[in-house]
mmCIF entry with sequence, helices, sheets and N, C-alpha, C, O atoms, coordinates in Angstrom:
data_MODEL
# 
_entry.id   MODEL 
# 
_entity.id                         1 
_entity.type                       polymer 
_entity.pdbx_number_of_molecules   1 
# 
_entity_poly.entity_id                      1 
_entity_poly.type                           'polypeptide(L)' 
_entity_poly.nstd_linkage                   no 
_entity_poly.nstd_monomer                   no 
_entity_poly.pdbx_seq_one_letter_code       
;(UNK)(UNK)(UNK)(UNK)(UNK)(UNK)(UNK)(UNK)(UNK)(UNK)(UNK)(UNK)(UNK)(UNK)(UNK)(UNK)
(UNK)(UNK)(UNK)(UNK)(UNK)(UNK)(UNK)(UNK)(UNK)(UNK)(UNK)(UNK)(UNK)(UNK)(UNK)(UNK)
(UNK)(UNK)(UNK)(UNK)(UNK)(UNK)(UNK)(UNK)(UNK)(UNK)(UNK)(UNK)(UNK)(UNK)(UNK)(UNK)
(UNK)(UNK)(UNK)(UNK)(UNK)(UNK)(UNK)
;
_entity_poly.pdbx_seq_one_letter_code_can   XXXXXXXXXXXXXXXXXXXXXXXXXXXXXXXXXXXXXXXXXXXXXXXXXXXXXXX 
_entity_poly.pdbx_strand_id                 A 
# 
loop_
_entity_poly_seq.entity_id 
_entity_poly_seq.num 
_entity_poly_seq.mon_id 
_entity_poly_seq.hetero 
1 1  UNK n 
1 2  UNK n 
1 3  UNK n 
1 4  UNK n 
1 5  UNK n 
1 6  UNK n 
1 7  UNK n 
1 8  UNK n 
1 9  UNK n 
1 10 UNK n 
1 11 UNK n 
1 12 UNK n 
1 13 UNK n 
1 14 UNK n 
1 15 UNK n 
1 16 UNK n 
1 17 UNK n 
1 18 UNK n 
1 19 UNK n 
1 20 UNK n 
1 21 UNK n 
1 22 UNK n 
1 23 UNK n 
1 24 UNK n 
1 25 UNK n 
1 26 UNK n 
1 27 UNK n 
1 28 UNK n 
1 29 UNK n 
1 30 UNK n 
1 31 UNK n 
1 32 UNK n 
1 33 UNK n 
1 34 UNK n 
1 35 UNK n 
1 36 UNK n 
1 37 UNK n 
1 38 UNK n 
1 39 UNK n 
1 40 UNK n 
1 41 UNK n 
1 42 UNK n 
1 43 UNK n 
1 44 UNK n 
1 45 UNK n 
1 46 UNK n 
1 47 UNK n 
1 48 UNK n 
1 49 UNK n 
1 50 UNK n 
1 51 UNK n 
1 52 UNK n 
1 53 UNK n 
1 54 UNK n 
1 55 UNK n 
# 
_struct_asym.id          A 
_struct_asym.entity_id   1 
# 
loop_
_struct_conf.conf_type_id 
_struct_conf.id 
_struct_conf.pdbx_PDB_helix_id 
_struct_conf.beg_label_comp_id 
_struct_conf.beg_label_asym_id 
_struct_conf.beg_label_seq_id 
_struct_conf.pdbx_beg_PDB_ins_code 
_struct_conf.end_label_comp_id 
_struct_conf.end_label_asym_id 
_struct_conf.end_label_seq_id 
_struct_conf.pdbx_end_PDB_ins_code 
_struct_conf.beg_auth_comp_id 
_struct_conf.beg_auth_asym_id 
_struct_conf.beg_auth_seq_id 
_struct_conf.end_auth_comp_id 
_struct_conf.end_auth_asym_id 
_struct_conf.end_auth_seq_id 
_struct_conf.pdbx_PDB_helix_class 
_struct_conf.details 
_struct_conf.pdbx_PDB_helix_length 
HELX_P HELX_P1 AA1 UNK A 2  ? UNK A 26 ? UNK A 2  UNK A 26 1 ? 25 
HELX_P HELX_P2 AA2 UNK A 29 ? UNK A 54 ? UNK A 29 UNK A 54 1 ? 26 
# 
_struct_conf_type.id          HELX_P 
_struct_conf_type.criteria    ? 
_struct_conf_type.reference   ? 
# 
loop_
_atom_site.group_PDB 
_atom_site.id 
_atom_site.type_symbol 
_atom_site.label_atom_id 
_atom_site.label_alt_id 
_atom_site.label_comp_id 
_atom_site.label_asym_id 
_atom_site.label_entity_id 
_atom_site.label_seq_id 
_atom_site.pdbx_PDB_ins_code 
_atom_site.Cartn_x 
_atom_site.Cartn_y 
_atom_site.Cartn_z 
_atom_site.occupancy 
_atom_site.B_iso_or_equiv 
_atom_site.pdbx_formal_charge 
_atom_site.auth_seq_id 
_atom_site.auth_comp_id 
_atom_site.auth_asym_id 
_atom_site.auth_atom_id 
_atom_site.pdbx_PDB_model_num 
ATOM 1   N N  . UNK A 1 1  ? 59.788 188.498 -23.554 1.00 0.00 ? 1  UNK A N  1 
ATOM 2   C CA . UNK A 1 1  ? 59.768 188.179 -22.133 1.00 0.00 ? 1  UNK A CA 1 
ATOM 3   C C  . UNK A 1 1  ? 61.184 187.910 -21.622 1.00 0.00 ? 1  UNK A C  1 
ATOM 4   O O  . UNK A 1 1  ? 61.479 188.179 -20.458 1.00 0.00 ? 1  UNK A O  1 
ATOM 5   N N  . UNK A 1 2  ? 62.039 187.396 -22.455 1.00 0.00 ? 2  UNK A N  1 
ATOM 6   C CA . UNK A 1 2  ? 63.427 187.044 -22.036 1.00 0.00 ? 2  UNK A CA 1 
ATOM 7   C C  . UNK A 1 2  ? 64.214 188.314 -21.657 1.00 0.00 ? 2  UNK A C  1 
ATOM 8   O O  . UNK A 1 2  ? 64.983 188.297 -20.696 1.00 0.00 ? 2  UNK A O  1 
ATOM 9   N N  . UNK A 1 3  ? 64.025 189.412 -22.407 1.00 0.00 ? 3  UNK A N  1 
ATOM 10  C CA . UNK A 1 3  ? 64.818 190.600 -22.119 1.00 0.00 ? 3  UNK A CA 1 
ATOM 11  C C  . UNK A 1 3  ? 64.385 191.212 -20.799 1.00 0.00 ? 3  UNK A C  1 
ATOM 12  O O  . UNK A 1 3  ? 65.212 191.713 -20.037 1.00 0.00 ? 3  UNK A O  1 
ATOM 13  N N  . UNK A 1 4  ? 63.090 191.170 -20.534 1.00 0.00 ? 4  UNK A N  1 
ATOM 14  C CA . UNK A 1 4  ? 62.600 191.709 -19.282 1.00 0.00 ? 4  UNK A CA 1 
ATOM 15  C C  . UNK A 1 4  ? 63.109 190.889 -18.091 1.00 0.00 ? 4  UNK A C  1 
ATOM 16  O O  . UNK A 1 4  ? 63.475 191.444 -17.054 1.00 0.00 ? 4  UNK A O  1 
ATOM 17  N N  . UNK A 1 5  ? 63.127 189.588 -18.252 1.00 0.00 ? 5  UNK A N  1 
ATOM 18  C CA . UNK A 1 5  ? 63.652 188.704 -17.193 1.00 0.00 ? 5  UNK A CA 1 
ATOM 19  C C  . UNK A 1 5  ? 65.136 189.047 -16.928 1.00 0.00 ? 5  UNK A C  1 
ATOM 20  O O  . UNK A 1 5  ? 65.562 189.127 -15.776 1.00 0.00 ? 5  UNK A O  1 
ATOM 21  N N  . UNK A 1 6  ? 65.898 189.245 -17.987 1.00 0.00 ? 6  UNK A N  1 
ATOM 22  C CA . UNK A 1 6  ? 67.309 189.576 -17.847 1.00 0.00 ? 6  UNK A CA 1 
ATOM 23  C C  . UNK A 1 6  ? 67.488 190.876 -17.076 1.00 0.00 ? 6  UNK A C  1 
ATOM 24  O O  . UNK A 1 6  ? 68.352 190.968 -16.203 1.00 0.00 ? 6  UNK A O  1 
ATOM 25  N N  . UNK A 1 7  ? 66.678 191.878 -17.393 1.00 0.00 ? 7  UNK A N  1 
ATOM 26  C CA . UNK A 1 7  ? 66.756 193.138 -16.671 1.00 0.00 ? 7  UNK A CA 1 
ATOM 27  C C  . UNK A 1 7  ? 66.429 192.993 -15.206 1.00 0.00 ? 7  UNK A C  1 
ATOM 28  O O  . UNK A 1 7  ? 67.073 193.589 -14.342 1.00 0.00 ? 7  UNK A O  1 
ATOM 29  N N  . UNK A 1 8  ? 65.412 192.189 -14.941 1.00 0.00 ? 8  UNK A N  1 
ATOM 30  C CA . UNK A 1 8  ? 64.993 191.972 -13.535 1.00 0.00 ? 8  UNK A CA 1 
ATOM 31  C C  . UNK A 1 8  ? 66.120 191.239 -12.805 1.00 0.00 ? 8  UNK A C  1 
ATOM 32  O O  . UNK A 1 8  ? 66.397 191.556 -11.648 1.00 0.00 ? 8  UNK A O  1 
ATOM 33  N N  . UNK A 1 9  ? 66.758 190.297 -13.428 1.00 0.00 ? 9  UNK A N  1 
ATOM 34  C CA . UNK A 1 9  ? 67.862 189.547 -12.782 1.00 0.00 ? 9  UNK A CA 1 
ATOM 35  C C  . UNK A 1 9  ? 69.058 190.473 -12.468 1.00 0.00 ? 9  UNK A C  1 
ATOM 36  O O  . UNK A 1 9  ? 69.660 190.413 -11.396 1.00 0.00 ? 9  UNK A O  1 
ATOM 37  N N  . UNK A 1 10 ? 69.361 191.316 -13.442 1.00 0.00 ? 10 UNK A N  1 
ATOM 38  C CA . UNK A 1 10 ? 70.469 192.259 -13.240 1.00 0.00 ? 10 UNK A CA 1 
ATOM 39  C C  . UNK A 1 10 ? 70.152 193.249 -12.140 1.00 0.00 ? 10 UNK A C  1 
ATOM 40  O O  . UNK A 1 10 ? 71.029 193.624 -11.362 1.00 0.00 ? 10 UNK A O  1 
ATOM 41  N N  . UNK A 1 11 ? 68.909 193.670 -12.073 1.00 0.00 ? 11 UNK A N  1 
ATOM 42  C CA . UNK A 1 11 ? 68.476 194.568 -11.007 1.00 0.00 ? 11 UNK A CA 1 
ATOM 43  C C  . UNK A 1 11 ? 68.568 193.896 -9.646  1.00 0.00 ? 11 UNK A C  1 
ATOM 44  O O  . UNK A 1 11 ? 68.955 194.533 -8.666  1.00 0.00 ? 11 UNK A O  1 
ATOM 45  N N  . UNK A 1 12 ? 68.222 192.636 -9.576  1.00 0.00 ? 12 UNK A N  1 
ATOM 46  C CA . UNK A 1 12 ? 68.291 191.907 -8.336  1.00 0.00 ? 12 UNK A CA 1 
ATOM 47  C C  . UNK A 1 12 ? 69.734 191.798 -7.867  1.00 0.00 ? 12 UNK A C  1 
ATOM 48  O O  . UNK A 1 12 ? 70.021 191.949 -6.680  1.00 0.00 ? 12 UNK A O  1 
ATOM 49  N N  . UNK A 1 13 ? 70.668 191.528 -8.831  1.00 0.00 ? 13 UNK A N  1 
ATOM 50  C CA . UNK A 1 13 ? 72.084 191.500 -8.474  1.00 0.00 ? 13 UNK A CA 1 
ATOM 51  C C  . UNK A 1 13 ? 72.557 192.814 -7.940  1.00 0.00 ? 13 UNK A C  1 
ATOM 52  O O  . UNK A 1 13 ? 73.230 192.866 -6.911  1.00 0.00 ? 13 UNK A O  1 
ATOM 53  N N  . UNK A 1 14 ? 72.206 193.914 -8.645  1.00 0.00 ? 14 UNK A N  1 
ATOM 54  C CA . UNK A 1 14 ? 72.603 195.217 -8.241  1.00 0.00 ? 14 UNK A CA 1 
ATOM 55  C C  . UNK A 1 14 ? 72.028 195.597 -6.837  1.00 0.00 ? 14 UNK A C  1 
ATOM 56  O O  . UNK A 1 14 ? 72.694 196.220 -6.010  1.00 0.00 ? 14 UNK A O  1 
ATOM 57  N N  . UNK A 1 15 ? 70.777 195.189 -6.631  1.00 0.00 ? 15 UNK A N  1 
ATOM 58  C CA . UNK A 1 15 ? 70.164 195.476 -5.298  1.00 0.00 ? 15 UNK A CA 1 
ATOM 59  C C  . UNK A 1 15 ? 70.906 194.696 -4.212  1.00 0.00 ? 15 UNK A C  1 
ATOM 60  O O  . UNK A 1 15 ? 71.151 195.196 -3.114  1.00 0.00 ? 15 UNK A O  1 
ATOM 61  N N  . UNK A 1 16 ? 71.244 193.494 -4.545  1.00 0.00 ? 16 UNK A N  1 
ATOM 62  C CA . UNK A 1 16 ? 71.986 192.663 -3.531  1.00 0.00 ? 16 UNK A CA 1 
ATOM 63  C C  . UNK A 1 16 ? 73.348 193.238 -3.248  1.00 0.00 ? 16 UNK A C  1 
ATOM 64  O O  . UNK A 1 16 ? 73.782 193.251 -2.097  1.00 0.00 ? 16 UNK A O  1 
ATOM 65  N N  . UNK A 1 17 ? 74.042 193.720 -4.276  1.00 0.00 ? 17 UNK A N  1 
ATOM 66  C CA . UNK A 1 17 ? 75.339 194.335 -4.049  1.00 0.00 ? 17 UNK A CA 1 
ATOM 67  C C  . UNK A 1 17 ? 75.217 195.604 -3.200  1.00 0.00 ? 17 UNK A C  1 
ATOM 68  O O  . UNK A 1 17 ? 76.043 195.848 -2.320  1.00 0.00 ? 17 UNK A O  1 
ATOM 69  N N  . UNK A 1 18 ? 74.193 196.401 -3.464  1.00 0.00 ? 18 UNK A N  1 
ATOM 70  C CA . UNK A 1 18 ? 73.993 197.598 -2.707  1.00 0.00 ? 18 UNK A CA 1 
ATOM 71  C C  . UNK A 1 18 ? 73.663 197.290 -1.237  1.00 0.00 ? 18 UNK A C  1 
ATOM 72  O O  . UNK A 1 18 ? 74.185 197.911 -0.311  1.00 0.00 ? 18 UNK A O  1 
ATOM 73  N N  . UNK A 1 19 ? 72.777 196.309 -1.071  1.00 0.00 ? 19 UNK A N  1 
ATOM 74  C CA . UNK A 1 19 ? 72.411 195.962 0.309   1.00 0.00 ? 19 UNK A CA 1 
ATOM 75  C C  . UNK A 1 19 ? 73.621 195.417 1.066   1.00 0.00 ? 19 UNK A C  1 
ATOM 76  O O  . UNK A 1 19 ? 73.795 195.703 2.250   1.00 0.00 ? 19 UNK A O  1 
ATOM 77  N N  . UNK A 1 20 ? 74.455 194.635 0.384   1.00 0.00 ? 20 UNK A N  1 
ATOM 78  C CA . UNK A 1 20 ? 75.617 194.065 1.021   1.00 0.00 ? 20 UNK A CA 1 
ATOM 79  C C  . UNK A 1 20 ? 76.611 195.205 1.365   1.00 0.00 ? 20 UNK A C  1 
ATOM 80  O O  . UNK A 1 20 ? 77.188 195.186 2.452   1.00 0.00 ? 20 UNK A O  1 
ATOM 81  N N  . UNK A 1 21 ? 76.817 196.158 0.504   1.00 0.00 ? 21 UNK A N  1 
ATOM 82  C CA . UNK A 1 21 ? 77.691 197.297 0.803   1.00 0.00 ? 21 UNK A CA 1 
ATOM 83  C C  . UNK A 1 21 ? 77.169 198.136 1.968   1.00 0.00 ? 21 UNK A C  1 
ATOM 84  O O  . UNK A 1 21 ? 77.946 198.600 2.801   1.00 0.00 ? 21 UNK A O  1 
ATOM 85  N N  . UNK A 1 22 ? 75.848 198.327 2.024   1.00 0.00 ? 22 UNK A N  1 
ATOM 86  C CA . UNK A 1 22 ? 75.244 199.050 3.086   1.00 0.00 ? 22 UNK A CA 1 
ATOM 87  C C  . UNK A 1 22 ? 75.459 198.320 4.389   1.00 0.00 ? 22 UNK A C  1 
ATOM 88  O O  . UNK A 1 22 ? 75.748 198.937 5.415   1.00 0.00 ? 22 UNK A O  1 
ATOM 89  N N  . UNK A 1 23 ? 75.317 196.999 4.354   1.00 0.00 ? 23 UNK A N  1 
ATOM 90  C CA . UNK A 1 23 ? 75.565 196.187 5.552   1.00 0.00 ? 23 UNK A CA 1 
ATOM 91  C C  . UNK A 1 23 ? 77.025 196.254 6.019   1.00 0.00 ? 23 UNK A C  1 
ATOM 92  O O  . UNK A 1 23 ? 77.313 196.263 7.215   1.00 0.00 ? 23 UNK A O  1 
ATOM 93  N N  . UNK A 1 24 ? 77.950 196.301 5.025   1.00 0.00 ? 24 UNK A N  1 
ATOM 94  C CA . UNK A 1 24 ? 79.359 196.454 5.373   1.00 0.00 ? 24 UNK A CA 1 
ATOM 95  C C  . UNK A 1 24 ? 79.596 197.820 6.021   1.00 0.00 ? 24 UNK A C  1 
ATOM 96  O O  . UNK A 1 24 ? 80.317 197.925 7.013   1.00 0.00 ? 24 UNK A O  1 
ATOM 97  N N  . UNK A 1 25 ? 79.000 198.838 5.468   1.00 0.00 ? 25 UNK A N  1 
ATOM 98  C CA . UNK A 1 25 ? 79.214 200.203 5.992   1.00 0.00 ? 25 UNK A CA 1 
ATOM 99  C C  . UNK A 1 25 ? 78.640 200.374 7.387   1.00 0.00 ? 25 UNK A C  1 
ATOM 100 O O  . UNK A 1 25 ? 79.206 201.088 8.215   1.00 0.00 ? 25 UNK A O  1 
ATOM 101 N N  . UNK A 1 26 ? 77.540 199.732 7.641   1.00 0.00 ? 26 UNK A N  1 
ATOM 102 C CA . UNK A 1 26 ? 76.854 199.893 8.959   1.00 0.00 ? 26 UNK A CA 1 
ATOM 103 C C  . UNK A 1 26 ? 77.144 198.726 9.923   1.00 0.00 ? 26 UNK A C  1 
ATOM 104 O O  . UNK A 1 26 ? 76.644 198.687 11.048  1.00 0.00 ? 26 UNK A O  1 
ATOM 105 N N  . UNK A 1 27 ? 77.960 197.791 9.449   1.00 0.00 ? 27 UNK A N  1 
ATOM 106 C CA . UNK A 1 27 ? 78.328 196.581 10.208  1.00 0.00 ? 27 UNK A CA 1 
ATOM 107 C C  . UNK A 1 27 ? 77.111 195.799 10.607  1.00 0.00 ? 27 UNK A C  1 
ATOM 108 O O  . UNK A 1 27 ? 77.049 195.268 11.716  1.00 0.00 ? 27 UNK A O  1 
ATOM 109 N N  . UNK A 1 28 ? 76.129 195.714 9.717   1.00 0.00 ? 28 UNK A N  1 
ATOM 110 C CA . UNK A 1 28 ? 74.892 195.014 9.926   1.00 0.00 ? 28 UNK A CA 1 
ATOM 111 C C  . UNK A 1 28 ? 74.997 193.674 9.186   1.00 0.00 ? 28 UNK A C  1 
ATOM 112 O O  . UNK A 1 28 ? 74.943 193.621 7.957   1.00 0.00 ? 28 UNK A O  1 
ATOM 113 N N  . UNK A 1 29 ? 75.146 192.610 9.954   1.00 0.00 ? 29 UNK A N  1 
ATOM 114 C CA . UNK A 1 29 ? 75.344 191.251 9.403   1.00 0.00 ? 29 UNK A CA 1 
ATOM 115 C C  . UNK A 1 29 ? 74.119 190.776 8.658   1.00 0.00 ? 29 UNK A C  1 
ATOM 116 O O  . UNK A 1 29 ? 74.246 190.069 7.659   1.00 0.00 ? 29 UNK A O  1 
ATOM 117 N N  . UNK A 1 30 ? 72.931 191.145 9.119   1.00 0.00 ? 30 UNK A N  1 
ATOM 118 C CA . UNK A 1 30 ? 71.717 190.671 8.417   1.00 0.00 ? 30 UNK A CA 1 
ATOM 119 C C  . UNK A 1 30 ? 71.666 191.241 7.031   1.00 0.00 ? 30 UNK A C  1 
ATOM 120 O O  . UNK A 1 30 ? 71.400 190.501 6.084   1.00 0.00 ? 30 UNK A O  1 
ATOM 121 N N  . UNK A 1 31 ? 71.912 192.536 6.861   1.00 0.00 ? 31 UNK A N  1 
ATOM 122 C CA . UNK A 1 31 ? 71.889 193.124 5.533   1.00 0.00 ? 31 UNK A CA 1 
ATOM 123 C C  . UNK A 1 31 ? 73.028 192.521 4.623   1.00 0.00 ? 31 UNK A C  1 
ATOM 124 O O  . UNK A 1 31 ? 72.857 192.325 3.420   1.00 0.00 ? 31 UNK A O  1 
ATOM 125 N N  . UNK A 1 32 ? 74.154 192.254 5.259   1.00 0.00 ? 32 UNK A N  1 
ATOM 126 C CA . UNK A 1 32 ? 75.235 191.634 4.487   1.00 0.00 ? 32 UNK A CA 1 
ATOM 127 C C  . UNK A 1 32 ? 74.798 190.275 3.921   1.00 0.00 ? 32 UNK A C  1 
ATOM 128 O O  . UNK A 1 32 ? 75.038 189.951 2.758   1.00 0.00 ? 32 UNK A O  1 
ATOM 129 N N  . UNK A 1 33 ? 74.161 189.514 4.775   1.00 0.00 ? 33 UNK A N  1 
ATOM 130 C CA . UNK A 1 33 ? 73.714 188.161 4.368   1.00 0.00 ? 33 UNK A CA 1 
ATOM 131 C C  . UNK A 1 33 ? 72.549 188.256 3.332   1.00 0.00 ? 33 UNK A C  1 
ATOM 132 O O  . UNK A 1 33 ? 72.538 187.528 2.338   1.00 0.00 ? 33 UNK A O  1 
ATOM 133 N N  . UNK A 1 34 ? 71.626 189.120 3.574   1.00 0.00 ? 34 UNK A N  1 
ATOM 134 C CA . UNK A 1 34 ? 70.532 189.272 2.615   1.00 0.00 ? 34 UNK A CA 1 
ATOM 135 C C  . UNK A 1 34 ? 71.077 189.773 1.298   1.00 0.00 ? 34 UNK A C  1 
ATOM 136 O O  . UNK A 1 34 ? 70.652 189.291 0.249   1.00 0.00 ? 34 UNK A O  1 
ATOM 137 N N  . UNK A 1 35 ? 71.975 190.694 1.304   1.00 0.00 ? 35 UNK A N  1 
ATOM 138 C CA . UNK A 1 35 ? 72.590 191.194 0.068   1.00 0.00 ? 35 UNK A CA 1 
ATOM 139 C C  . UNK A 1 35 ? 73.279 190.107 -0.713  1.00 0.00 ? 35 UNK A C  1 
ATOM 140 O O  . UNK A 1 35 ? 73.098 189.970 -1.923  1.00 0.00 ? 35 UNK A O  1 
ATOM 141 N N  . UNK A 1 36 ? 74.072 189.338 -0.002  1.00 0.00 ? 36 UNK A N  1 
ATOM 142 C CA . UNK A 1 36 ? 74.755 188.238 -0.661  1.00 0.00 ? 36 UNK A CA 1 
ATOM 143 C C  . UNK A 1 36 ? 73.767 187.211 -1.221  1.00 0.00 ? 36 UNK A C  1 
ATOM 144 O O  . UNK A 1 36 ? 74.004 186.667 -2.300  1.00 0.00 ? 36 UNK A O  1 
ATOM 145 N N  . UNK A 1 37 ? 72.686 186.937 -0.526  1.00 0.00 ? 37 UNK A N  1 
ATOM 146 C CA . UNK A 1 37 ? 71.694 185.950 -0.960  1.00 0.00 ? 37 UNK A CA 1 
ATOM 147 C C  . UNK A 1 37 ? 71.002 186.496 -2.239  1.00 0.00 ? 37 UNK A C  1 
ATOM 148 O O  . UNK A 1 37 ? 70.801 185.762 -3.207  1.00 0.00 ? 37 UNK A O  1 
ATOM 149 N N  . UNK A 1 38 ? 70.650 187.788 -2.216  1.00 0.00 ? 38 UNK A N  1 
ATOM 150 C CA . UNK A 1 38 ? 69.993 188.405 -3.410  1.00 0.00 ? 38 UNK A CA 1 
ATOM 151 C C  . UNK A 1 38 ? 70.924 188.356 -4.629  1.00 0.00 ? 38 UNK A C  1 
ATOM 152 O O  . UNK A 1 38 ? 70.514 188.057 -5.750  1.00 0.00 ? 38 UNK A O  1 
ATOM 153 N N  . UNK A 1 39 ? 72.204 188.666 -4.349  1.00 0.00 ? 39 UNK A N  1 
ATOM 154 C CA . UNK A 1 39 ? 73.201 188.651 -5.417  1.00 0.00 ? 39 UNK A CA 1 
ATOM 155 C C  . UNK A 1 39 ? 73.341 187.275 -6.022  1.00 0.00 ? 39 UNK A C  1 
ATOM 156 O O  . UNK A 1 39 ? 73.343 187.137 -7.245  1.00 0.00 ? 39 UNK A O  1 
ATOM 157 N N  . UNK A 1 40 ? 73.457 186.271 -5.208  1.00 0.00 ? 40 UNK A N  1 
ATOM 158 C CA . UNK A 1 40 ? 73.623 184.874 -5.655  1.00 0.00 ? 40 UNK A CA 1 
ATOM 159 C C  . UNK A 1 40 ? 72.364 184.430 -6.427  1.00 0.00 ? 40 UNK A C  1 
ATOM 160 O O  . UNK A 1 40 ? 72.459 183.804 -7.482  1.00 0.00 ? 40 UNK A O  1 
ATOM 161 N N  . UNK A 1 41 ? 71.198 184.764 -5.882  1.00 0.00 ? 41 UNK A N  1 
ATOM 162 C CA . UNK A 1 41 ? 69.928 184.370 -6.559  1.00 0.00 ? 41 UNK A CA 1 
ATOM 163 C C  . UNK A 1 41 ? 69.858 185.044 -7.925  1.00 0.00 ? 41 UNK A C  1 
ATOM 164 O O  . UNK A 1 41 ? 69.461 184.391 -8.891  1.00 0.00 ? 41 UNK A O  1 
ATOM 165 N N  . UNK A 1 42 ? 70.216 186.287 -8.049  1.00 0.00 ? 42 UNK A N  1 
ATOM 166 C CA . UNK A 1 42 ? 70.198 186.971 -9.311  1.00 0.00 ? 42 UNK A CA 1 
ATOM 167 C C  . UNK A 1 42 ? 71.187 186.379 -10.282 1.00 0.00 ? 42 UNK A C  1 
ATOM 168 O O  . UNK A 1 42 ? 70.894 186.255 -11.472 1.00 0.00 ? 42 UNK A O  1 
ATOM 169 N N  . UNK A 1 43 ? 72.341 186.014 -9.798  1.00 0.00 ? 43 UNK A N  1 
ATOM 170 C CA . UNK A 1 43 ? 73.357 185.429 -10.686 1.00 0.00 ? 43 UNK A CA 1 
ATOM 171 C C  . UNK A 1 43 ? 72.897 184.030 -11.172 1.00 0.00 ? 43 UNK A C  1 
ATOM 172 O O  . UNK A 1 43 ? 73.149 183.659 -12.318 1.00 0.00 ? 43 UNK A O  1 
ATOM 173 N N  . UNK A 1 44 ? 72.245 183.289 -10.322 1.00 0.00 ? 44 UNK A N  1 
ATOM 174 C CA . UNK A 1 44 ? 71.750 181.964 -10.741 1.00 0.00 ? 44 UNK A CA 1 
ATOM 175 C C  . UNK A 1 44 ? 70.651 182.129 -11.814 1.00 0.00 ? 44 UNK A C  1 
ATOM 176 O O  . UNK A 1 44 ? 70.593 181.367 -12.779 1.00 0.00 ? 44 UNK A O  1 
ATOM 177 N N  . UNK A 1 45 ? 69.801 183.121 -11.626 1.00 0.00 ? 45 UNK A N  1 
ATOM 178 C CA . UNK A 1 45 ? 68.735 183.330 -12.619 1.00 0.00 ? 45 UNK A CA 1 
ATOM 179 C C  . UNK A 1 45 ? 69.387 183.773 -13.964 1.00 0.00 ? 45 UNK A C  1 
ATOM 180 O O  . UNK A 1 45 ? 68.936 183.358 -15.031 1.00 0.00 ? 45 UNK A O  1 
ATOM 181 N N  . UNK A 1 46 ? 70.400 184.578 -13.906 1.00 0.00 ? 46 UNK A N  1 
ATOM 182 C CA . UNK A 1 46 ? 71.086 184.987 -15.142 1.00 0.00 ? 46 UNK A CA 1 
ATOM 183 C C  . UNK A 1 46 ? 71.721 183.797 -15.804 1.00 0.00 ? 46 UNK A C  1 
ATOM 184 O O  . UNK A 1 46 ? 71.697 183.694 -17.031 1.00 0.00 ? 46 UNK A O  1 
ATOM 185 N N  . UNK A 1 47 ? 72.278 182.911 -15.052 1.00 0.00 ? 47 UNK A N  1 
ATOM 186 C CA . UNK A 1 47 ? 72.875 181.692 -15.663 1.00 0.00 ? 47 UNK A CA 1 
ATOM 187 C C  . UNK A 1 47 ? 71.768 180.835 -16.325 1.00 0.00 ? 47 UNK A C  1 
ATOM 188 O O  . UNK A 1 47 ? 71.994 180.249 -17.384 1.00 0.00 ? 47 UNK A O  1 
ATOM 189 N N  . UNK A 1 48 ? 70.610 180.768 -15.721 1.00 0.00 ? 48 UNK A N  1 
ATOM 190 C CA . UNK A 1 48 ? 69.502 180.064 -16.265 1.00 0.00 ? 48 UNK A CA 1 
ATOM 191 C C  . UNK A 1 48 ? 69.080 180.643 -17.618 1.00 0.00 ? 48 UNK A C  1 
ATOM 192 O O  . UNK A 1 48 ? 68.828 179.913 -18.577 1.00 0.00 ? 48 UNK A O  1 
ATOM 193 N N  . UNK A 1 49 ? 69.009 181.985 -17.666 1.00 0.00 ? 49 UNK A N  1 
ATOM 194 C CA . UNK A 1 49 ? 68.658 182.660 -18.876 1.00 0.00 ? 49 UNK A CA 1 
ATOM 195 C C  . UNK A 1 49 ? 69.685 182.383 -19.998 1.00 0.00 ? 49 UNK A C  1 
ATOM 196 O O  . UNK A 1 49 ? 69.318 182.199 -21.159 1.00 0.00 ? 49 UNK A O  1 
ATOM 197 N N  . UNK A 1 50 ? 70.938 182.361 -19.635 1.00 0.00 ? 50 UNK A N  1 
ATOM 198 C CA . UNK A 1 50 ? 71.970 182.058 -20.600 1.00 0.00 ? 50 UNK A CA 1 
ATOM 199 C C  . UNK A 1 50 ? 71.844 180.645 -21.187 1.00 0.00 ? 50 UNK A C  1 
ATOM 200 O O  . UNK A 1 50 ? 72.082 180.426 -22.375 1.00 0.00 ? 50 UNK A O  1 
ATOM 201 N N  . UNK A 1 51 ? 71.457 179.680 -20.310 1.00 0.00 ? 51 UNK A N  1 
ATOM 202 C CA . UNK A 1 51 ? 71.236 178.339 -20.797 1.00 0.00 ? 51 UNK A CA 1 
ATOM 203 C C  . UNK A 1 51 ? 70.045 178.293 -21.733 1.00 0.00 ? 51 UNK A C  1 
ATOM 204 O O  . UNK A 1 51 ? 70.080 177.595 -22.746 1.00 0.00 ? 51 UNK A O  1 
ATOM 205 N N  . UNK A 1 52 ? 68.997 179.023 -21.411 1.00 0.00 ? 52 UNK A N  1 
ATOM 206 C CA . UNK A 1 52 ? 67.813 179.070 -22.301 1.00 0.00 ? 52 UNK A CA 1 
ATOM 207 C C  . UNK A 1 52 ? 68.200 179.636 -23.620 1.00 0.00 ? 52 UNK A C  1 
ATOM 208 O O  . UNK A 1 52 ? 67.771 179.134 -24.659 1.00 0.00 ? 52 UNK A O  1 
ATOM 209 N N  . UNK A 1 53 ? 69.035 180.713 -23.616 1.00 0.00 ? 53 UNK A N  1 
ATOM 210 C CA . UNK A 1 53 ? 69.440 181.386 -24.873 1.00 0.00 ? 53 UNK A CA 1 
ATOM 211 C C  . UNK A 1 53 ? 70.305 180.428 -25.684 1.00 0.00 ? 53 UNK A C  1 
ATOM 212 O O  . UNK A 1 53 ? 70.273 180.499 -26.913 1.00 0.00 ? 53 UNK A O  1 
ATOM 213 N N  . UNK A 1 54 ? 71.050 179.566 -25.084 1.00 0.00 ? 54 UNK A N  1 
ATOM 214 C CA . UNK A 1 54 ? 71.915 178.646 -25.836 1.00 0.00 ? 54 UNK A CA 1 
ATOM 215 C C  . UNK A 1 54 ? 71.066 177.663 -26.653 1.00 0.00 ? 54 UNK A C  1 
ATOM 216 O O  . UNK A 1 54 ? 71.490 177.196 -27.710 1.00 0.00 ? 54 UNK A O  1 
ATOM 217 N N  . UNK A 1 55 ? 69.880 177.360 -26.157 1.00 0.00 ? 55 UNK A N  1 
ATOM 218 C CA . UNK A 1 55 ? 69.023 176.408 -26.885 1.00 0.00 ? 55 UNK A CA 1 
ATOM 219 C C  . UNK A 1 55 ? 68.053 177.133 -27.686 1.00 0.00 ? 55 UNK A C  1 
ATOM 220 O O  . UNK A 1 55 ? 67.238 176.519 -28.374 1.00 0.00 ? 55 UNK A O  1 
# 
């Protein structure tokens, strides 16, 4: 289950980055904000997984 969670978290970060870049390209502030939020959420989940792996 841990490996699948890690993949999902990485996918969420990648989706957030893509959404943020699309927002930059189209000058859409909503997409920029959503992309940044998705990216941060994915990074936090990855950090949580790393903590779990340490124990």
